[in-house]
C-alpha positions in Angstrom: -1.3 -0.8 -37.8 2.3 -2.2 -37.3 4.6 1.2 -36.2 4.6 1.8 -32.9 2.4 5.0 -31.6 4.5 8.0 -30.9 3.0 8.2 -27.9 1.8 6.2 -24.6 -0.8 9.2 -24.5 -2.6 7.5 -27.3 -3.8 4.9 -24.8 -6.8 7.0 -23.5 -8.1 7.0 -26.7 -11.4 4.9 -27.0 -10.2 2.6 -30.2 -7.2 2.4 -28.1 -8.6 1.1 -24.9 -10.3 -1.3 -26.7 -7.5 -2.8 -27.9 -5.0 -1.9 -25.2 -2.8 -5.2 -24.8 -2.0 -5.1 -28.8 -1.3 -1.2 -28.4 1.3 -2.2 -25.5 2.7 -4.9 -27.7 3.8 -2.8 -30.5 5.5 -0.4 -27.8 6.7 -3.5 -26.4 8.4 -4.9 -29.9 9.6 -2.1 -31.0 11.4 -0.6 -27.5 10.4 -1.9 -24.4 12.6 1.2 -22.6 11.9 4.4 -25.2 11.6 8.4 -24.4 8.2 9.7 -25.0 9.2 12.7 -26.2 5.0 14.1 -25.9 5.4 12.9 -22.1 8.9 14.1 -21.7 9.1 10.7 -19.9 10.9 6.8 -20.3 8.4 4.8 -21.2 9.2 0.9 -19.8 7.2 -1.8 -20.9 9.0 -5.4 -20.5 7.9 -7.2 -17.6 12.3 -7.6 -16.5 12.5 -4.0 -17.0 9.2 -3.4 -15.4 10.3 -5.7 -12.6 13.6 -4.1 -12.0 13.2 -0.9 -11.7 10.2 -1.3 -9.5 12.2 -2.2 -6.8 15.8 0.0 -7.6 16.3 2.8 -5.0 17.9 4.7 -7.5 14.6 5.4 -8.6 12.3 7.6 -6.5 8.8 7.6 -5.9 8.4 11.1 -5.0 5.9 13.0 -7.1 6.1 16.5 -6.0 10.1 16.9 -4.9 8.6 20.4 -3.4 4.8 20.9 -3.6 5.2 24.6 -2.3 6.5 25.1 -6.2 2.8 24.0 -8.2 1.0 26.7 -8.9 -2.5 27.1 -8.7 -5.7 24.7 -8.0 -3.3 21.7 -8.0 -1.2 23.1 -4.7 -3.4 21.8 -1.8 -3.7 18.3 -4.0 0.5 18.2 -4.2 0.9 19.0 -0.5 -1.9 16.2 1.1 -0.5 13.4 -1.6 3.4 14.1 -0.3 2.9 13.3 2.9 1.4 9.6 1.7 4.2 6.8 1.8 3.0 6.4 -1.8 5.1 9.2 -2.5 7.9 8.3 0.1 11.8 7.0 -0.3 12.9 4.5 2.2 13.0 5.6 6.0 9.8 7.8 5.9 8.2 5.4 3.5 8.9 2.8 5.8 8.0 4.3 9.1 4.6 5.7 7.4 3.3 2.1 6.0 4.3 0.4 9.3 1.9 2.7 10.9 -1.3 1.6 7.9 0.6 -2.2 7.7 -0.8 -2.8 11.5 -4.9 -2.5 10.4 -4.1 -4.4 7.0 -2.7 -8.3 8.5 -4.3 -11.1 7.4 -6.2 -11.2 10.3 -8.4 -8.0 9.7 -8.6 -8.1 6.0 -10.3 -11.9 6.6 -12.3 -10.5 9.8 -14.3 -8.1 6.9 -15.7 -10.8 5.0 -19.1 -11.6 7.0 -19.6 -8.0 6.1 -18.5 -7.9 2.6 -20.3 -11.4 1.7 -23.3 -9.4 3.4 -23.4 -6.7 1.5 -22.7 -8.5 -1.6 -25.8 -10.9 -1.0 -28.0 -7.9 -0.5 -26.8 -6.2 -3.2 -27.7 -9.2 -5.4 -31.3 -9.6 -3.6 -32.1 -6.1 -4.6 -30.9 -6.5 -8.3 -32.3 -10.3 -8.8 -35.7 -9.2 -9.6 -34.6 -6.9 -12.6 -32.8 -9.4 -14.5 -30.1 -6.7 -15.4 -28.0 -4.4 -14.2 -24.9 -2.1 -14.4 -22.0 -4.5 -12.8 -19.9 -0.9 -12.3 -22.9 1.2 -10.8 -24.5 -1.3 -8.6 -22.0 -3.4 -7.2 -18.0 -3.0 -8.6 -18.1 0.9 -6.9 -20.6 1.2 -3.9 -19.0 -2.3 -2.7 -15.0 -1.6 -2.0 -16.1 2.0 -1.4 -18.5 0.5 2.0 -15.7 -2.1 2.9 -12.8 0.5 2.9 -15.4 3.4 5.0 -16.1 1.2 7.3 -12.4 -0.2 7.9 -11.3 3.7 8.4 -14.6 4.3 10.4 -16.5 6.5 8.2 -20.2 6.8 9.3 -22.7 6.1 6.7 -24.2 9.1 6.5 -20.8 11.1 5.5 -20.4 8.5 3.2 -22.1 9.9 -0.7 -20.1 13.3 0.0 -17.2 11.5 0.8 -17.7 9.3 -2.7 -17.5 12.7 -4.5 -15.0 14.0 -3.7 -13.2 10.6 -3.8 -14.2 10.5 -7.5 -12.9 14.2 -8.9 -9.4 13.4 -6.6 -8.7 10.3 -8.2 -8.9 11.8 -11.8 -5.5 13.8 -10.4 -3.6 10.8 -9.3 -0.6 10.2 -12.5 -2.8 12.6 -14.5 -0.4 15.8 -15.5 -2.9 16.7 -18.6 -6.1 17.5 -16.2 -8.4 20.4 -17.3 -8.8 23.9 -14.9 -12.2 22.1 -14.2 -10.4 19.3 -13.1 -8.0 20.7 -11.7 -10.9 23.2 -9.7 -13.0 20.0 -8.8 -9.7 18.0 -7.3 -9.0 21.0 -4.9 -12.7 21.3 -3.7 -12.1 17.5 -3.5 -9.2 17.5 -1.5 -9.5 20.0 1.2 -13.2 18.7 1.8 -11.7 15.1 2.4 -8.4 16.7 4.5 -11.2 18.8 6.7 -13.6 15.9 6.9 -10.6 13.3 7.9 -9.1 16.1 10.4 -12.7 15.5 12.6 -12.0 12.0 12.9 -8.7 11.2 13.0 -8.8 11.3 17.1 -11.5 8.7 17.2 -10.5 5.7 18.9 -11.5 3.8 16.1 -10.0 5.6 13.5 -7.5 3.9 11.0 -4.7 6.3 11.2 -4.1 8.4 14.4 -2.0 11.6 15.5 0.6 10.5 17.8 1.4 7.0 15.2 2.2 9.8 12.8 2.2 13.4 12.5 -1.6 14.8 12.3 -1.1 15.9 8.9 0.4 12.7 7.8 -2.3 10.8 9.5 -4.9 13.2 7.6 -3.0 12.2 4.3 -2.7 8.5 4.3 -6.0 7.6 5.8 -7.1 9.7 2.1 -4.7 7.7 0.5 -6.3 4.1 2.0 -9.3 5.5 1.3 -8.5 6.1 -2.3 -6.4 3.3 -3.3 -9.2 1.0 -1.3 -12.1 1.6 -3.4 -10.7 2.8 -6.7 -8.4 -0.4 -8.1 -10.6 -2.9 -6.6 -13.9 -1.8 -8.6 -11.5 -1.4 -11.7 -10.6 -5.2 -10.6 -14.4 -6.4 -9.8 -15.5 -5.3 -13.2 -12.6 -6.3 -15.5 -12.5 -9.4 -13.6 -15.9 -10.2 -14.5 -16.1 -8.7 -17.9 -13.1 -11.4 -18.8 -15.2 -14.4 -17.1 -17.8 -13.9 -19.3 -15.9 -13.2 -22.2 -13.9 -16.8 -21.4 -17.0 -18.7 -20.0 -14.8 -21.9 -20.4 -12.6 -21.1 -18.0 -15.6 -19.9 -15.2 -15.2 -23.5 -13.2 -11.5 -23.6 -12.7 -12.3 -20.0 -10.6 -14.6 -22.5 -7.8 -11.7 -25.3 -8.3 -9.0 -23.0 -7.4 -9.6 -19.8 -6.1 -6.5 -18.2 -5.2 -4.5 -19.3 -8.6 -7.7 -18.1 -10.2 -7.8 -14.5 -9.1 -3.9 -14.2 -10.1 -4.7 -14.8 -13.1 -7.4 -12.5 -13.7 -5.5 -9.9 -11.7 -2.8 -10.5 -14.6 -4.8 -10.8 -17.4 -6.5 -7.5 -16.8 -4.7 -5.3 -14.4 -6.4 -2.0 -12.9 -3.6 -0.1 -12.5 -1.3 0.0 -15.3 1.3 2.5 -14.6 3.8 3.2 -12.2 5.6 6.9 -12.0 9.1 6.8 -10.9 11.7 9.5 -11.3 15.9 9.1 -11.4 18.0 10.0 -8.3 21.1 9.5 -10.4 22.6 8.9 -14.1 21.8 4.9 -14.5 21.5 2.4 -17.3 17.9 0.6 -17.7 17.0 -1.6 -20.6 20.4 -0.4 -22.2 19.3 3.1 -22.4 21.0 6.0 -20.7 18.4 7.5 -17.8 19.6 10.8 -16.6 18.8 12.5 -12.8 15.6 14.0 -12.6 14.1 12.2 -15.5 10.9 10.6 -15.1 10.2 7.2 -16.0 6.5 5.2 -16.4 6.7 2.0 -15.9 3.6 0.3 -17.5 2.8 -2.5 -15.4 -0.3 -3.5 -18.0 2.0 -4.5 -20.6 4.8 -5.9 -18.2 1.6 -8.6 -17.1 1.3 -9.4 -20.8 4.7 -10.0 -22.4 5.3 -13.4 -23.8 9.1 -13.5 -22.6 7.5 -13.7 -19.2 4.2 -15.5 -19.6 3.8 -18.0 -22.5 0.9 -17.4 -24.8 -0.2 -13.6 -22.8 -3.5 -13.0 -24.5 -4.8 -15.8 -23.2 -6.9 -16.6 -20.2 -5.5 -19.0 -18.2 -7.4 -19.6 -14.4 -4.8 -22.2 -13.6 -2.0 -20.6 -14.9 1.3 -21.4 -12.8 4.6 -21.5 -12.3 5.6 -18.5 -14.3 7.2 -14.6 -13.5 4.7 -12.7 -10.7 2.5 -10.7 -11.9 2.8 -7.0 -11.5 -0.9 -5.8 -10.8 -0.4 -4.8 -7.2 3.4 -3.6 -7.8 6.6 -4.4 -7.0 9.1 -4.4 -4.1 9.0 -2.1 -1.1 5.8 0.2 -2.7 4.1 -2.9 -3.0 0.3 -2.4 -2.8 -0.7 -2.6 1.1 -4.6 -3.5 0.2 -3.7 -6.8 -2.2 -5.1 -9.1 0.7 -8.5 -6.8 0.7 -9.0 -6.6 -2.9 -8.4 -10.1 -2.9 -10.8 -11.4 -0.5 -13.7 -8.7 -2.2 -12.7 -10.4 -5.6 -13.0 -13.7 -4.5 -16.8 -13.3 -2.6 -18.5 -10.9 -5.5 -17.3 -13.1 -8.3 -18.2 -16.7 -6.6 -21.3 -14.9 -5.6 -22.4 -13.4 -8.9 -22.0 -16.9 -10.9 -23.5 -18.5 -7.8 -26.7 -17.0 -7.6 -27.4 -14.8 -11.3 -28.5 -18.4 -13.3 -27.7 -17.5 -17.2 -24.9 -14.8 -16.7 -23.9 -12.9 -19.4 -22.8 -9.5 -21.1 -26.3 -7.6 -22.2 -27.0 -8.2 -26.0 -27.9 -4.6 -26.4 -24.7 -2.9 -25.1 -22.5 -5.3 -25.9 -19.1 -3.0 -25.8 -18.4 -1.8 -22.3 -17.2 1.5 -22.0 -13.8 2.2 -20.9 -12.4 4.8 -18.7 -10.1 7.3 -21.0 -7.5 7.4 -18.6 -3.7 6.5 -18.7 -3.7 5.7 -15.0 -6.6 3.4 -14.5 -8.2 0.7 -16.5 -11.1 0.2 -15.7 -15.0 0.4 -16.7 -17.3 3.1 -16.9 -19.9 0.5 -17.6 -20.8 -2.7 -17.9 -24.2 -4.2 -17.9 -25.0 -7.6 -17.4 -28.0 -10.0 -18.1 -29.3 -12.6 -16.4 -32.2 -15.6 -16.8 -34.8 -14.4 -14.2 -35.6 -17.2 -11.3 -39.4 -17.8 -12.1 -41.1 -18.3 -8.3 
């Protein structure tokens, strides 16, 4: 296949997901900033252009300018997420982010290390005798979810229901082509989460409380932190382990310089491949005239494999230094507030798995991982791994 696919929507096809970075290469090589007719949006794939646009104040993060105009089952979803820092600009964004940022300090994140470490080793203790597990279901989903639930003070007995709601809502983020069933599930999920967190925000241990923000903002941003705090980390853990098992010669570098290694793993297969922006005025980007109101999809996953920014970009090099900054956590004023927690969990989980599961490898009878069919998340639905069971 040599011609550029006609639309970025092709990325949801299973055969494209298996070669997503080849697909991104074809888009970028043909035109790093082009109008996608199927999506009615500009698609930007070059690292320099994505970096510049992500921090351009003329490009708005507001997804629903008037949530009341949204019809049907997605109106409540639009109303809630419009109150979050993710979909606010300028001073409103700064105010909301500042309230949440007091919790995501380096010290507060590091304080979670003992709890996360214990949780990881308890999971490994449980699966070790089996010699086999689904990395996603057994570890990558429950670990980040329980960590962020602890941070936002969700009691253990409530987490199963909250995870079900969260899964329903996550489908709607950045996705304009939901089925009627998905829209209905999103509505149930967002209403359930909003009602639930409205009962928690007055507690002293709540992450965000009415008083710091108005009540609706406190509820909405707690929902956002829960969703963002586990969904992306789940995908990062699965993607990173798959990359390591496919490139076993790189594994020693993870121990030698874990900080550098984690940044490369984030660049190599980023869990958040895309950022949505909208032009607030006519402007030029990549030699193209962008008109006021037009949406722009900044494809961070493609930018992170741009050879103009990263020599030999399709090679995993855990000692890679001195090159452009990856965009796995976004760029500029909307840089991911939970990036420190994601890095901490990645460091603990990957090293524990490699230390404690001898001969860790992809399962021979399930060699083709199952990718989620999504434009908005790059992650695995399933990753079966095996190891040599220690003899007692």
